[in-house]
N, C-alpha and C positions, 0 to 999 in steps of 0.2 A: 315560575309560579304555577300553581295549579289552575287550570282553565276548565270551565264548563264547555262541553262540546254538544252543540245542538245541530244536527244534520238538517238544517233548513236554510233556504237562501234569505238574504237580507230582507228583500221586500216583504215577505210574509211574516216578518217579526218586528216591524215598526210598531212601536207603542206611543210615540210622541213625535211631533213634527215642528221642526223650526220654521219660522216665516222669513221671507226675504226682506231685509231692509232696504236693498237696492234692487228692485225687480229686474231691471235690464241686466245686471250683472249675474243675478241668479239664473236667468234664462240663458245667458251666455255660457255659465258653467256647465249647464245641463246639455247644451248643444255640443259641448266638447266630447261628452260621452252619449251619443245618440242611441246606443244600444240599451241604455237604461230607460225604463218606462215606469208608468204607474207611481207607485209610492217612493220607489228608489229614485226616480226622477224628481219627485217633490222635495225629498230629502236634500238632494244636490242643489236644487234651486234655493232652498231656505238657507242652507249652510254656506253655499258659494255667494249668495246675495247678502249675507250679513258678516261673514268673517273673511276679510281680504286674504288672510293666511291661508285658509282652506281653499279659497278660490285658486290661489297660486299652485297649491299642491295638486288640485284636480287638473289644471292645465298641464303640469310636468308629468304626472303619472296617470293620465286618462286611459292609456293602453293596458296598464296593469289593473286599475282599480275596478273596471267593469266586470271581469271575470272573478276577481277576488270577492266581489260581493255576493257571488253565487254560493260561496261557502267561506265566510270570513275566518272561522277557526283554522280551517285547512290552509288558507292563504298565509295566516299568520305563522303557522308551524313551518310552512315552506320557506317563508322569507328568513326566519331564524336559522333553518338549516343552511340556507344560502350564505348567511354570515359566516357560519362555521366552516365553510368551505373556501372562504376568500384567501387568495395568496397575496403575499406582501406587495407586489407590484401594482395591485389594483385596490388595495385596502381602503385608502382614504376616500376616493370617489364612491366606491361601492358601499361603504359604510353609510355615506350620506344619502345615497339612493335608498338604502334600506329604512334609514330614519324617515324620509319623506313618505314611503309607502306606509310604513306602520302607523305613523302619525295621522295620515289621511284616513286609514281603515279605522283606527281606534276613535278618531274624531267623528266620523260619520256613524259608527256604531254607538257612540255615546250620545250624541245629539238626537238620534232616532230611537234611543231606548232599546236597541238591539242587544247591547251588553250592558250589565249592570256596573256599578262602580268598581267592584272587585275585579271584573274582567278587564275593564279599561285600564285601570292602574297596574294590574298584573301584566297586560301586554306591554305597556311602556317599561315596566321593570325588567321583563324578559329582554326586550330590545337592549336595555343598558347592561345587563348581565353578559349576553352574547357579544356585543359590541366591544365591551371593555375587555373580555377575554381575547377576542380576536386582535385587539390592538397590543395587549401585553404579550400575547404569544408571538406576534410578528416581531417586536422590538427586542424581546429577550432572545428570540432565535438569532438575531443579527449579533447580539452580544456573545452568544455562544459560539457562532461561526468565526468571530473575530478573536476567539480564545480569552475573552474578557470575564468569563465566569468560570473559574478554574474547577476542573473535574467534570463539568457539565457537557453533555453530548446531545446529539439529535434526539435520543430517547428521552431526553428531559425537557424538550421543547413544549410538549402539550401541557406539562405541569409547570411551565414557566420557571423551570429551574429552582423551584421552591419558593417563588414569590406569590404572594396572594394579595388581592384587592378586596378589603372588607367594605361592603356597602353599608352605609349608615343612613339614619333618619328614614325618610319615606322610601327610598330605594331598598335599604335593608328590609323593610317591612312589606316590600311589595306593593307600595302605595304611591308610586311616583306621580306627580301631577303632569299636566299636559305639556307645560314648557319648563320643566324642572331642570335644575342643574343636578349633578349627582355628587354626593359626599362620599368620598373614599378615603380610606386609610391603607396605604401600601406597606407591606411588611415582607421580610424574606426570612426563611428558615436558616439561621446560621449554622445549625448542626449539620447541614449537608456539605459544609466546607471545613478544610483543615484550618486550625487556628491561625496559621500564618497566611492563608489565602483569603480571610474574611474581609479585610480592607479592600482587596481588589474586586471581591465580589459586591461589596457595598457600593463601590463606584460603578460598576456595570449595571447594578439594579436602579441606581439613581438616574443614570443615562437612559435606560429603557423606560423607566417611569415618565420622565419629562417628555420623551418622544411619543410615548403612547398616549399621554394626555393632550399633547398637541394633535395627534391623530383624531382624537374625539372632539376637541374643542375649537380648533382653529377655523375661522370663517373663511371659506374659499367661494368660488363661483358656484359650487354645488351646495353651499350651505355649511352647516356644522352638524355634528351628531348629538353631543351633550356638552354643555358647559360643565367643567369639572372643578371641584373644590376639595382640596387636600388639607384644609386647615383644621380639621377635627383630629388630626393627629397630635400626639403629646408635644407640647410646648413648640408650636410650628414656627415661631420666630427664630428658633435656633436649631432645630432639628432638620435633616434632610427629608426630602420628599418620600423617600423609602429607606426604612432602617430595620435593624434586626429585631426579631420577636422577643428575645431575651431582654433588650434594652427597653422595649415597650412594657413588658411585664413588670419589670422593675420600677418603672415610672408609675404605673397604675397602683402598685403595692404601697409605694412610699408616699406619693403626692396627688394621687387621683382625687378628682373633686366629684361633688354630687351630680353636676350636670353631665360629667363624663359617665357616671354610672347610668344615668337615664338614657344617654346616647346609646350605650351598649346593650339596652334592652332590645334595640331593633337591629343590632349588628348582625351581619351574615357574611359568610365567605361567599363571594359572588363571582370571582374570576381568579384564574391562575391555579395555584395548588390548593384546591378546595379542602382536601383532608388536613393539610397543615393549618389552613386557617381555621377549620373547625376544632382542632386540637387546641390552637391558641385561645379561641373563644372559651373553650372548656377551662383552661387554666385561670381565666379571669372571673369564673364563676364566684368564688368567695368575695372579690371586689364588688361585683355588681349587685349580688345577692347576699345581704348581710344575714347572719344566723338568727338574729333577733328582729322583732317587729320594729321598724325603723321610722318612727312618727317624726323624728327630726327632720326627715326629708320634706315634710310639708312646709316648714318655714323657709327651708333653703330653697325650695322650688318658688315659693311666693317671692322671695327676694329676688330670684332670677327673672320671674315675670315682670316685676316692677322695673328692674334694670332695662329689660328689653323695651318695655313701653317708653321709658324715659329716653333711651338711646334713639329710638325711631320716632320720638315725638308723637306717641299714640295715646297719650292720656286724655282726660277730659270726658265731656259728655259724648254719647253716641250720635254720630251724624253721618248720613249715608254717603254723601259726596266725598269721594277720597277715602272711605273707610277701608282699612285693611282687613280682608277676610281671613288672613292668617294669624296676624299678630295683634289685631285690634280687639277692642272689648267684645266679649262674646264670640271670639273667632275660633278658627280651626285649632290653633295652638292651645287655647284654654281646654279644649276637650282632650287633646293628646297629653297635656301635662296632668290633667285630672286622672286619666287612666295610668300614666306612667308612674306618678307618685304613688298611688295606691299599690301599684305593682312593686314598687321599691319597698314600700312598708311591709308588705306580707309575702312577697315572692321568695324571700330567703327561706321561709318555713313551708311554702307551698309550691312545688315545681309546676302545678297546673296553672299557675298565674303568669308564668315565664312565657309569654306570647309576644310575638312582634307586632301583630296587627292591632290597631286601635279598636275596631269594632269587636274583634274576638276577644281582646282584653276586657273590654267593657262587660261582655257577656260572661266571661269567666269570673269576674268580679261579683257580678250579680249572682251566679250559681253558687258561689262560696259566701254569699251574704255580706260582702264588704260593701255593696251598694244595693240600693232597692231596684227591683227589676223595672219599676217606672223610670227610675233615673236612667237606667241603661237604655231603655226604649227611646226616651227623649233625646239623649246624647247621640245615640246611634243614628237616629233619623236625621237630627240636625247636622251631624257630621257629614253624612252622605249628601245633604242638600247644599251645605256650605262648599263641599268639595266640587260639585257640579257647577256652582256659580264660579268658582276659582278656575275650573277648566274653560268655561266659556270665555272668561276674561282673557285667558291666555291663547284661545283659539283665534280670538280676533286678529291679532298681529304677531303671533309667536313671541310675545314678550313675557319675561319672568316677572309678571306682576301679579299682585294679590289685592290690588286696591280697586275699589269700584270707581267708575268714571266721575269726574266732576262736571262735565259738560252735559246737558240735557239730551243732546243729540246722540251721544255715546251710550247713555242710559237706555234710550229708545232702541239703539243697535243691538245691545245686550239682550234686551227683553225679547227682541224679534228672534235672536239666535236660540233663546230659551223657550221659544213657543208661547209666550204670554205678552201681557201688556205691562206697560211701565208701572202703573199704580199698584197693581196686583204684586208685581215682583218686588217693588220697594217695600210694600207692606209686609210680605212675607219675609223678606231678609231682615227687616227691622224687628219683627217679632221673634225670630229665631235667635238673632243676637242677644236680644234682651233676655230671652229664656236661658240660653247657655250661660250667660253672665250671672243670672240669678242662681242657677244650679251649682256653678262651679266656684264663684267668689266666697261664698260661705264656708266652703271647705278649706280654702287657702288663707284668707285674710283674717288675722285676729281683730277682734272689735276695736274700733277707734274710740269708743266711749271711755271717758276717764273713769278710773276705778276709785270708788269712794273709799275714804280713809276709815278704818274701823277703829273705834276707841278701845284701847287695851288697858287693863289695869296695870299698875306698877309691877306686880308679880309676874303677869303674863309677858310683858314688855321685856322683863329680865330674861326671860327664856328665848323669845323670838328675836331679840337683838343680836344673838349669838350666831344666828343662822348664816349670816352673810360671810362668817369666818370659816365656814366648813369647806372641805375639799370640793364637795358637790357643786358649790356656787363660786368657785374660783374664776370661772370664765364669764366674760360679758354675756355670751350667749345665754348661758344657764341663768344668770341673774335676770335677764330680760324675760324669759319665759316664766321664772319662778315669781317675778313681780305681778305678772298677770294671774298667777294661780293663788297667790298669797291671800288675797281677799276672800276667795272662795273657801280655802282651808281654814282660815281664822274664823269665818262665819260658821262653818261646820263645828269648830272646836267650842266656840262660845255658846252654841246651842245645846251642848251637853250639860249634864248635871254637875260633872267635875271637870271644867275646862282645863284647870291647871295640871291635873294629873294627866290628862290626854296630851296637853302641849308637851309636857316633860317627856312622855313616852315617844311621841312624835320626834322630839328633839334627839333622843337616843337613836332613832332610826336615820334622821338626816345626818347626824355626826358620823354614822358608819358608812355612809354612801361614798364611794371613791369617785363617782363622777355623777353629774346630774342632767346633762342635755337631753339625753335619749329618754330617761325616765320622766322628767318633767314634760317633755313633748307628748309622752305616752299619756300623762295625766290630763293635759290640756285637750288632747283629742278624745279622751275617754273619762270625763269627769266622774263617772260612777266608781271608777277605781280609787278615788280619795276616800270614800266612805269605807271601802274594803281595807285600805291601808290603816286608817284611823281605828277601825275595828281590831285589826291584827295587833297593831302596837300597843293598844290599850288593853287588849285582853291577853295576849300571848307574846310577851316581850322577846322570849327565845325565838319565836317564829319571825318576829319583826327583825331581829338580828340577822337571822338566816336570810330574810328577804333583803336586807340592805346590803349583804354580800353577794346575793344572787338575784338581783332585780330583774334579770332577763325571764325568770320564771313567770313574771306577770303576762308575758306574751300569751301564755296558755290560757289565762282567764278570758281573753278576747279572742281567742283562736277558734271559737265555735263549739268545742266539745267539752268545755270545762265542767259543765253541770249535767252532762249526760250519764246514764247508768254506768256503773263500774264494768269495764270490759273483761276482767278476769285474767288469769295468768297467761293462758295460751295466747289470747290476743295481744297482750302486752309483749310477749316474747317475740311474736311474729312482727309487730310494729318496730321494736328495737332492732331486731335482725334485718329487717328491710332498710333501716336507716345506716346501719353498719355495712350493708353490702354496697352502699353508694360512696363509702370513704375508701380512698386508695391507700392511705398510709396508716401505720399502726398507732401512732400518736394521735392522729385525728379520730381514730375509732375510740381510743381511751376518753378523749374530750367529748365525743358524740354520746357515749354511754353515760357520762356524768351529767351532760347538760339535759338529755332526755329524762334521766332519773330524778333530777332536781324538779323538773316541772310536775312530774307525777307525785313526788313526794310532797310538794307544795300543795297540790291539789287535795291530797288526802287530809292534810292539816287544816285547810281551809273548810272542807266539808265537815270535819269533826267540830271545828270551832263554830261553824254555823248551825250545828245541830242537824245536819243532813245525813250524818251516819252515827252509829253508836260506837262506843269504844271497842266492842267485839268486831264490828264491821271494819273499824280502822286497823285493828290488830291483824286481821286476815288481808286487808288491802296492802298494808306496809310489807307483809310476807310475800303476797304475789309479786309485788314490785321487786323485791329483793331477789326472789328465785328467778323471775324473768330477766333481771339484769345480769345475774350470775350465768344463766344458761346461755344468753345470747353472746356475752362477752367471752365465755368459755370456748365457744366456737371459733372466734377470732384468734384467741391465744393459741389454741390447738393448731389452727392452720399456720400462723406465723411461725411456730415452733417447728412444725413439720417441714417447712420451707428451708429451714437450717439444718435439721438433723433427720429428715425423713419421716414417714408415717409412723405412728405409734406401733411399737411391736405388740402383737397379741390382740386382745380384745379392747385394748385402750383402758381409760380411767373413767371414774365417776367422782362426783362431788356428793358427799353425804351431809346433809343439814342436820345439825345437832341442836340441843336446846330449844329456845324459842323459835329459831328458824325451822327446825324439824316439826315442832308442835303447831306451826302455822299461826303464831301469834307474836307480832313484833310491835315495838312502840316507835315513836318519831326519832328517838335517840338510841336505838339498839345497835350493837354490833352483831356479827354473824359468827356462829360457832360452826365449823365445817371440819370434815376429815375427807382426804382423798385416797382412794382405793383404786389399785390398778391390777390387771391380770395380763401378764405377758405371755401366757398360754404356752410356755416352753420356747418362745422366741427369744434368742439371747441379745440380739442387736436390732436397732432400727436400720432402715435403709437410708438413701440419700448420700449427699456429698460428704457430710461430716457425721457419720453414724455413731451412736452411743449405746452402750450396754443398757439393758432394760432398766436396772435399778436407778442409775444415774440419770437416765432419760427421763423417767417419771418424777424423780426428785427435782430436776430442774424444770419440768414442765409445770409441776406444782408451785415452785418458787416464782415462775413466770406469771401464773395465775393470781397468786397472792399479791405480786407487785402491781399487776394490772388493776386489781381491785383496790389496793390501799394507797398506791403512790399518789403524790400531790401533784396534779397537773395544773395547767392554766384554768381548768374548770373545777379544781378541787379534788377531793377524795370521793371515790364511790362509797365505799363502806370500809369500817374497821373490821378486821378478821381475827378470830381466835381459833388457833389450831391445837389448843392444849388438851382437848379431849380425845386426841388420836392415841393409839396404843402406846404406852410408855410415856405419854405426856410430852413434855419438853425434850426429854432425852431421846425420845423415839425419832425415826425418819419422818420427814414431812409427808412423804407418800408411802402408803403401806400396800404390800402386795396382798391380793385376795387370800392366798393361802396363809400368809403370816397373820392376817386379820382374823381369819377363822380360827387358826390354831391358838392365838392369843386369847380370843374370847372364849374359847372352850376350856382352856387349861390354865391361864394365868390371870384373867380379868378379876378384879375385885367387884364386890357386889354394886358399888356406886357406879362402876363402869357399865354394868348390865342394867342399872336403873337409867343411866343416860341413854343406853341404846333403846330403851322404850319410846323414845322421842325421835329417833333417828328416821330420816326421810330422805330419799334420793332426790337431788335437785336437778342434776343433769348428768348424762354419761351414756355409754353404750348400753343399748336396751337389754341385751342378754346378760351383761354384767350387772345391770341394775336388778334385773329379776333374780340372779343368783344371790345378790347380797340381801335383797328382801326376803327371799325364801329362807336363807340362813338365819336371818334376824328373827323371823316369826318362829322358826323350829327351836332356836335357842330359848326364846321366851317360853314356848310351850313345854320344853323338856326340863326346866328347872323345877324341882320338887322339894326344896329345902326352905319351906316358908319361914321356919323358925330362924334360920340363919339370916334370911332376908329381913325379917323383922327386927332382929337384934342389931344387925349392922345399920339399919335405918334409925333405930333409936340411938345409936353411937353418933351417927352423923347429925342427928338433930342437936345433940349436946354440943358437938364441935361447932356447928353453924351458929347456935345461939351464943356461944362464947365469943366467936369471932366477930359476928355481926348481930348485936342483941336488938338492934332496930330502934325505932321511936314512933311516936304517935303519927307523924306524917311520912314515915317510910313504909309504904305498902308492901314492900318486896321482902325485906329482912326482918327476922324476929319470929317468935312462936306464934303459930295461928295465922301467918300472913302467907304470901304467895309462894315463896320458896318452900315453906313449911308444908303447905297444901299439895304443891307439885310433887314433893318428895313422897308424901303418902300415896298420891295418885299413881306414881311411878312404881312404888312397892306393890301396890294392888295390881297393876298391869303386869308386873313381873310374876307375882304369885299366881295370877289367874291366866297366865299366857295370852294376855290381850294384846294384839298387834296395833291397836289404835294409838296415835301420837297425841291426840287432843286431850287436855287435862279433864274435861267434862266426861268424855267417853271413857277414860281411864277410871275415873270415880265411879261412873255408872256400872262399870265391870265388877267393881268391889260390891256395890249394892246387889247386883244380880247373883253374886256368889254368897252373899249373906254375911260377908265380913263387916259391911257396913249396913246399918239399918236404914230405912227410907229417910227417917228424920235426920240421921247423921249425914247421909248424903246430901240432903237439901241445906243443911248447915254449911257444909264444906263448899257446896257449889255457889250459894249465895254469898258466902264471905270471900270466895275467890273472885266472884263477879264484881263486888264492891271494891276489893282491893286492886283489881286489874283496872276498873273504871278510874280510881284514883291515880294508879300508876300511869296509865295512858294520858290522863289529863295533865298529870304533873310533868311527864316528859315533853308534852307538846308546850306547855306554859313556860318551862324554865330550862328543859334540857337535862336537868340534874336533880338535886334534892329540893323538896317542896318546902317553902316557908309561907304560909298563908298571909302573914302580915306583910311580905314584901312583894305580893303579886297584884296589889291594888284592887280596887272594888270590882272592876270588870273581870279580872282574873278569878276572884273569889266567886263572883256570880257564875262564871263558866264551871268552876269546880263543883259548885252546889247543883247546877243544872245537870252535869255530867253524872253525879252520884245520886241524884234525886232526893237531895235532902234541902231542908229549909234554911239552914244556918251552918256556919263554920263549927260553932259549938255542938250543934246536933250531929254534925258529920263526925267530929272527933269522938263524941260519945258512941255513935253507932259502930264505928271502927273498933274502938276499944272492946265494946261488948261482943261484937261479931268474932273478933280475933280470940277473945278469951273462950268463947264457945267452941270455935275451931280447934284450939289448943287442947281442950278437954276431949274432944272427939278423936283427935289424932293420937293422944297419950293413950286413951282407952283402947283404940284399935290396935295399936302396936303392942299392947300388953296382953292381947288375947289371940289364940290360934286363928288363923286365917283359912277357912275352907276353900278349897279350889274350885273354880266354876267349872262345871262339867261341860 
């Protein structure tokens, strides 16, 4: 463990002084080391005169301790190095000698305040690491020498033949207490052995483990090194003391429990094959750290606390006599569970919370606003003070005890060792335990107060009585949590103007939930989310349905940045790319991209629903999200494809966004129009083991991209994709070469295809290729000079669209004078004027600037488009499809009116009809007159 190095002798660093409970024994201890004087001698008197165990250590290691105190840090490092050099013939007695020395050194540095808690526990943990490695190495070496570990040689001795000891608990965190046992899980890397040899290897490692544990824990005339406990391994009643990593991994994946997840927060490869151990811990990351915020861990940890108290008989009122400083009320374990549970909740999403040390974890939780800084400061200070009391208890007689004395005399002895008086010590401990209990208990324990029954109308009861039959409430655990929530939910429902309507909408949400424990635990820990859910399901049922199928997106609401300003496309792409870089497999990358996009998609919807952003802002944000998602995932697809078929020939490919994607304006339910263009630049084949010719290479790469975006994984689909705007439509190749694209656009494309090209925008691809495509696009728009043809073809297209999709009052997209109609005129104007802008408002502005549209006409079209877009954006958020104001409820209609800035649904219908009629007249008139080209 990391240690502070302070180049100063012990005596000059004493900050507190133990008092001798037995003065004669204290002076006797000091006389054993006469070369120590001043404060160093006083510490020896206080420690030796109060703690019989320290007195014995001073007697046995007097010759070593005196020079060691000149530089305690150097003495510790030297002793650890001596352990590393021990030979098997002297291993057991010399390990015990090292234990005596380091126990004495750390004990004196502790009671005198020369080392802080971190240094003391770090020194003891370092001793455990080095001693365990020395013991394993020696006994594995004997198995190798006897030929019991097939294929292993002397070169494998230092890595213990692939065996590792995982340090758990306080040992793993570098927080060992003074007389602690060490919790170890011993595993071996089965991949180092042929399949036929693995059972022999397993037997050899089991023997080596048993003998190594005996070297550490057997009590001899020289004492012992550490008591060892191997019971934290999977299913210890039936599994051997050392077994294969693969078997352990399968166990945790299939039946691992919450307490085991918590245990692995502190797990560390401490001895043996460290690299193999670290790789094993890495494979357990998905088991320990869940992808979603795991509030169900609160109840599970609380249940575990209660079981421990009941088993140890530690319940009841706080009484100092015999009080367990570790497991009792307000004790050390309360603080550790408090930190670990919050780490389990949020550590899956935030790697900065994946810390082993308790105090470090508390500070990280405070830094990330999961707890208040004041809470962190209280628990950190009380944790350190609790640990000091625990250490003094164990220093007295080297007993693995955590309980305060029952006899007054022993209380007095403890107070002397701590350098204080009994009354002050008792008052301090009592105050700290009460404070810790108060801070932690409210987090874990649900209220015991009886939940009052809410009177329900017959109509409301008809709805709520169905809830217990839904899949989300099929488990007893889910029912228990929901029963505690139901009163709050019903109270909020009945406080509304239309409780039955809201209850019916919530009913639809609950009915669609596949499971409930995690979500209900999230609500219980964050009651403010209930209001958000009720708001969503009553206003936007489509968003509510989305939420019931993807409830994990609620994690983002309490993740800290949900209501911060929109980061923009570049920051989004960087964030997703960073997450994808951490995923090792392709399927995991697809799931990660979907999970990430869902959260941001949900955030946009909530912000729009709550009036935090306008429809125009939502359209841009949905587009930013889509382009960032495609760009980041494209890099993964390209890399995976290149691993199979070599790097892309030539300059690679690009994704060209078309339609609404290119124009930078998407709704909550938009699919993506895309074209893929490539430039092989004369290179006929890719490199790699399985090369492909350029054309099939890019065709298959494009298909891989489409599949990556559209395929249904465990996390759903990323987006629907439409490639029909590529040259030759459905009949054309899915990927088009740059030369073919340019040739087709110049010589074969219809006017409607050039109209579509006015909205084309590069999403991702090779920079030089992107520049070439955009340059070609702008030149093509600039060089067209047949405005009469453009106008006539546009008029013909209007007729065909009107016949195919005549539209209706509540269809803002199709029909004359509506969105598609206005977009068509805007594109025609951009094509006539050679305007490279993809945005509909800028395209209309270019027609005003050229004189084709008057200022009044421009304003009519712009305002009508804005109105219909607001209606379209709101409709897609509310229903995901066609809008029926009578079917969306009062809250939905209120949102619709708020979004379109109207006073009533009737007024909105009238406004739409009038605006679209005016827009139709403007479009018809414009297409009937010549269009002067903007100079």
